[in-house]
C-alpha positions as CSV (number, residue, x, y, z in Angstrom):
1,M,-26.0,45.4,96.3
2,P,-22.8,44.6,98.1
3,D,-19.6,46.4,97.1
4,T,-18.2,43.2,95.5
5,L,-20.2,40.3,94.1
6,S,-19.0,36.8,94.5
7,K,-18.1,34.5,91.6
8,A,-21.4,32.6,92.2
9,Q,-23.4,35.9,92.1
10,Y,-21.7,36.8,88.8
11,K,-22.4,33.4,87.4
12,E,-26.1,33.7,88.5
13,Q,-26.3,36.7,86.2
14,H,-24.4,34.9,83.4
15,I,-21.3,37.1,83.7
16,S,-17.8,35.7,84.1
17,V,-14.9,37.9,85.5
18,R,-11.2,37.1,85.3
19,D,-8.1,39.1,86.1
20,D,-5.1,38.3,84.1
21,D,-1.8,40.2,83.7
22,G,-3.2,43.7,84.4
23,T,-6.5,43.1,82.4
24,R,-9.9,42.4,83.8
25,W,-11.9,40.3,81.3
26,I,-15.7,40.7,81.8
27,T,-17.7,38.3,79.6
28,L,-21.5,38.3,79.1
29,D,-22.1,34.6,79.1
30,R,-25.7,33.7,78.2
31,P,-25.4,32.7,74.5
32,D,-28.8,31.0,74.5
33,A,-30.4,34.5,74.9
34,L,-27.7,36.3,72.8
35,N,-26.5,37.9,76.1
36,A,-29.7,39.9,76.5
37,L,-29.7,42.4,79.3
38,T,-31.8,42.5,82.5
39,K,-31.5,45.1,85.3
40,E,-29.9,42.5,87.5
41,R,-27.3,41.6,84.8
42,L,-26.6,45.3,84.3
43,D,-26.1,45.8,88.0
44,A,-23.6,42.9,88.1
45,L,-21.8,44.4,85.0
46,I,-21.5,47.7,86.8
47,D,-20.1,46.0,89.9
48,A,-17.6,44.1,87.8
49,I,-16.4,47.3,86.2
50,R,-16.2,49.4,89.4
51,T,-14.4,46.7,91.5
52,T,-11.6,46.2,88.9
53,P,-8.3,46.1,90.8
54,R,-6.7,49.5,90.9
55,D,-3.5,48.0,89.6
56,A,-5.2,46.8,86.4
57,G,-4.7,49.0,83.4
58,V,-7.4,47.6,81.0
59,I,-10.9,46.3,81.1
60,V,-12.2,44.1,78.3
61,L,-16.0,43.8,77.8
62,R,-17.1,40.9,75.6
63,G,-19.8,38.4,74.9
64,R,-19.7,34.7,74.2
65,P,-19.4,34.0,70.4
66,E,-22.6,34.7,68.4
67,A,-23.4,37.9,70.3
68,F,-21.9,40.7,72.4
69,S,-25.5,41.6,73.4
70,S,-28.9,41.6,71.7
71,G,-30.1,44.4,74.1
72,D,-33.0,44.3,76.4
73,D,-34.2,40.8,77.6
74,L,-37.8,41.1,76.3
75,R,-39.0,38.1,78.2
76,A,-37.7,39.6,81.5
77,T,-39.1,43.1,80.7
78,A,-42.5,42.2,79.3
79,D,-44.4,42.9,82.5
80,Q,-42.4,46.0,83.6
81,D,-44.5,48.9,84.9
82,L,-43.3,52.5,84.4
83,E,-41.3,52.7,87.6
84,E,-39.5,49.4,86.7
85,F,-38.8,50.6,83.2
86,M,-37.4,53.9,84.4
87,S,-35.1,52.0,86.8
88,F,-33.9,49.9,83.9
89,V,-33.1,53.0,81.8
90,E,-31.2,54.6,84.7
91,T,-29.2,51.4,85.1
92,I,-28.2,51.5,81.4
93,H,-27.1,55.0,82.0
94,D,-25.1,53.9,85.1
95,V,-23.2,51.4,82.9
96,A,-22.1,54.2,80.6
97,R,-21.1,56.2,83.7
98,A,-19.1,53.3,85.1
99,V,-17.3,52.8,81.8
100,L,-16.5,56.4,81.4
101,D,-15.4,56.9,85.0
102,A,-13.2,53.8,85.2
103,P,-9.6,54.8,85.4
104,Q,-8.8,51.8,83.2
105,I,-8.9,51.8,79.4
106,V,-12.1,49.9,78.5
107,I,-12.1,47.8,75.3
108,A,-15.3,46.5,73.7
109,S,-14.5,43.3,72.0
110,L,-17.4,42.7,69.6
111,D,-18.6,39.7,67.8
112,G,-22.0,38.7,66.4
113,V,-25.1,40.7,67.4
114,V,-24.4,44.1,68.9
115,V,-27.7,46.0,69.1
116,G,-29.8,48.2,71.4
117,G,-28.3,48.3,74.9
118,G,-25.3,46.3,73.6
119,V,-24.3,48.9,71.1
120,E,-25.0,51.7,73.6
121,I,-22.6,50.1,76.2
122,S,-19.9,49.6,73.5
123,S,-20.3,53.2,72.5
124,A,-19.2,54.3,76.0
125,C,-16.0,52.3,75.7
126,D,-12.7,53.8,74.9
127,L,-11.9,51.4,72.1
128,R,-13.9,49.0,69.9
129,V,-12.5,46.0,68.1
130,G,-14.7,43.5,66.3
131,T,-15.2,40.9,63.6
132,T,-16.5,41.0,60.1
133,R,-19.6,39.0,61.3
134,A,-20.5,41.7,63.8
135,R,-24.0,43.1,63.3
136,I,-24.3,46.5,64.8
137,G,-27.3,48.8,65.1
138,F,-30.1,50.7,66.8
139,P,-33.4,49.0,66.1
140,D,-35.0,50.7,69.1
141,A,-37.6,52.6,67.2
142,D,-39.0,49.4,65.7
143,A,-39.9,48.4,69.3
144,G,-41.4,51.8,70.0
145,M,-38.4,52.9,72.1
146,S,-36.0,55.8,71.9
147,V,-32.3,55.4,72.3
148,T,-30.6,55.6,75.7
149,G,-27.1,55.4,77.1
150,G,-25.9,58.8,75.8
151,T,-26.2,57.6,72.2
152,A,-26.6,61.0,70.5
153,V,-23.4,62.4,72.2
154,L,-21.2,59.3,72.3
155,V,-21.9,57.8,68.9
156,S,-21.7,61.3,67.3
157,R,-18.2,61.7,68.8
158,I,-17.2,58.3,67.4
159,V,-18.6,58.3,63.8
160,G,-19.8,61.9,63.3
161,E,-23.3,63.2,63.7
162,G,-24.3,62.3,60.1
163,W,-23.6,58.6,60.6
164,A,-25.0,58.6,64.2
165,R,-28.3,60.0,62.9
166,H,-28.3,57.5,60.1
167,L,-27.7,54.5,62.4
168,V,-30.4,55.6,64.9
169,L,-33.1,56.9,62.5
170,E,-32.7,54.3,59.7
171,G,-32.5,51.5,62.3
172,G,-30.9,48.8,60.1
173,L,-27.9,46.7,61.1
174,I,-24.5,47.2,59.6
175,G,-21.8,44.6,59.3
176,G,-18.3,44.7,60.8
177,D,-16.8,45.8,57.5
178,E,-19.0,48.9,57.4
179,A,-18.6,49.6,61.1
180,Y,-14.8,49.6,60.5
181,R,-15.1,51.8,57.4
182,I,-17.1,54.5,59.3
183,G,-14.8,54.4,62.4
184,F,-17.0,52.7,64.9
185,L,-14.5,49.8,65.0
186,T,-10.8,50.6,64.9
187,V,-9.6,47.0,64.5
188,L,-11.3,44.5,62.3
189,C,-10.8,40.7,62.6
190,E,-11.9,37.8,60.5
191,D,-13.2,35.6,63.2
192,S,-13.6,35.1,67.0
193,Q,-10.1,33.5,67.3
194,S,-8.3,36.4,65.7
195,L,-10.5,38.8,67.7
196,E,-9.3,37.2,70.9
197,A,-5.7,37.4,69.8
198,Q,-6.0,41.1,68.7
199,T,-7.8,42.1,71.8
200,R,-5.1,40.4,73.9
201,R,-2.4,42.2,72.0
202,L,-4.1,45.5,72.4
203,A,-4.5,45.0,76.1
204,E,-0.8,44.0,76.4
205,R,0.2,47.1,74.5
206,L,-1.9,49.4,76.7
207,N,-0.7,47.7,79.9
208,G,2.9,48.4,78.7
209,R,2.4,52.1,78.6
210,S,2.3,54.6,81.5
211,R,-1.0,54.0,83.4
212,V,-0.8,57.4,85.0
213,A,-0.5,59.1,81.6
214,L,-3.2,56.9,79.9
215,E,-5.6,57.5,82.7
216,R,-5.2,61.3,82.2
217,C,-5.4,61.0,78.5
218,K,-8.7,59.2,78.9
219,R,-9.9,61.8,81.3
220,T,-9.4,64.6,78.7
221,F,-11.8,62.8,76.4
222,V,-14.3,62.1,79.1
223,E,-14.3,65.6,80.5
224,S,-14.9,67.0,77.0
225,V,-18.3,65.1,76.9
226,R,-19.3,65.2,80.6
227,E,-21.7,68.2,80.4
228,P,-23.4,67.4,77.1
229,L,-23.6,63.8,78.1
230,A,-25.3,64.7,81.4
231,R,-27.9,66.7,79.5
232,A,-28.4,63.9,76.9
233,L,-28.9,61.3,79.6
234,M,-31.6,63.5,81.3
235,V,-33.4,64.1,78.0
236,E,-33.1,60.4,77.0
237,K,-34.8,59.3,80.2
238,Q,-37.6,61.8,79.6
239,F,-38.1,60.6,76.0
240,A,-37.9,57.0,77.0
241,V,-40.8,57.5,79.4
242,E,-42.8,59.3,76.8
243,C,-42.3,56.4,74.4
244,F,-43.2,53.8,77.1
245,R,-46.5,55.6,77.8
246,T,-47.6,55.2,74.2
247,G,-47.9,51.4,74.8
248,A,-46.1,50.6,71.5
249,T,-43.2,48.9,73.4
250,K,-45.6,46.6,75.2
251,E,-47.4,45.7,71.9
252,F,-44.1,45.0,70.2
253,I,-42.9,42.7,73.1
254,A,-46.3,40.9,73.0
255,R,-45.9,40.2,69.3
256,W,-42.3,39.1,69.7
257,L,-43.2,36.7,72.5
258,A,-46.0,35.3,70.5
259,A,-43.7,34.7,67.5
260,H,-41.1,33.1,69.7
261,A,-43.4,31.0,71.9
262,K,-42.1,27.5,72.3
């Protein structure tokens, strides 16, 4: 992949990128598929994060209304072999690394569906704001998959290990109100319009503070999780492979495709 993708290449992967007053706005823009994730789309997302102008202080990750992201694109991943699956998992991990290593403060602006890879990506962000209609969770085990993206470490640091275990093991979705109550969201908005306004105000506030100081404040948090996160990512990849080899994921995808056949 080239160092910087063109606007046309981002558009091909249903991602829009805009720089505005010190903030890079990265929008997942495939609402017909609830912003489902493919390896190519994740690669483009990583590029958009890593090529953020150095003079920008904030990155905002968001999706078009109705979904931040519904996780893996099942239609695109239905025929993956083990090597392709491992590459996809590693790319999810690379997104987390890109977010954590970015010198900018990364805000996840969450509306609608936020599940699987979508909630894993948002868990790596520095701040999470969302709407009451957000639906957040880890249904991975229903599809025969284990969690990735450093979930055990990152989500535990956000909401505590008790709630992290509950979200992953119980597997149901929680609404924005509950996500705010347990601390996964720190700002709660009524609708997408107020979410846009609150996200913009937060970005302006951050951009008005010392970027050198904020970058170092962020680094203190990142460095505190770097070693446990590295171990977690290694174990997650191993466990993801073990789950894939059972065939349960393939069976789930086949049932899903049959149920959603047009």
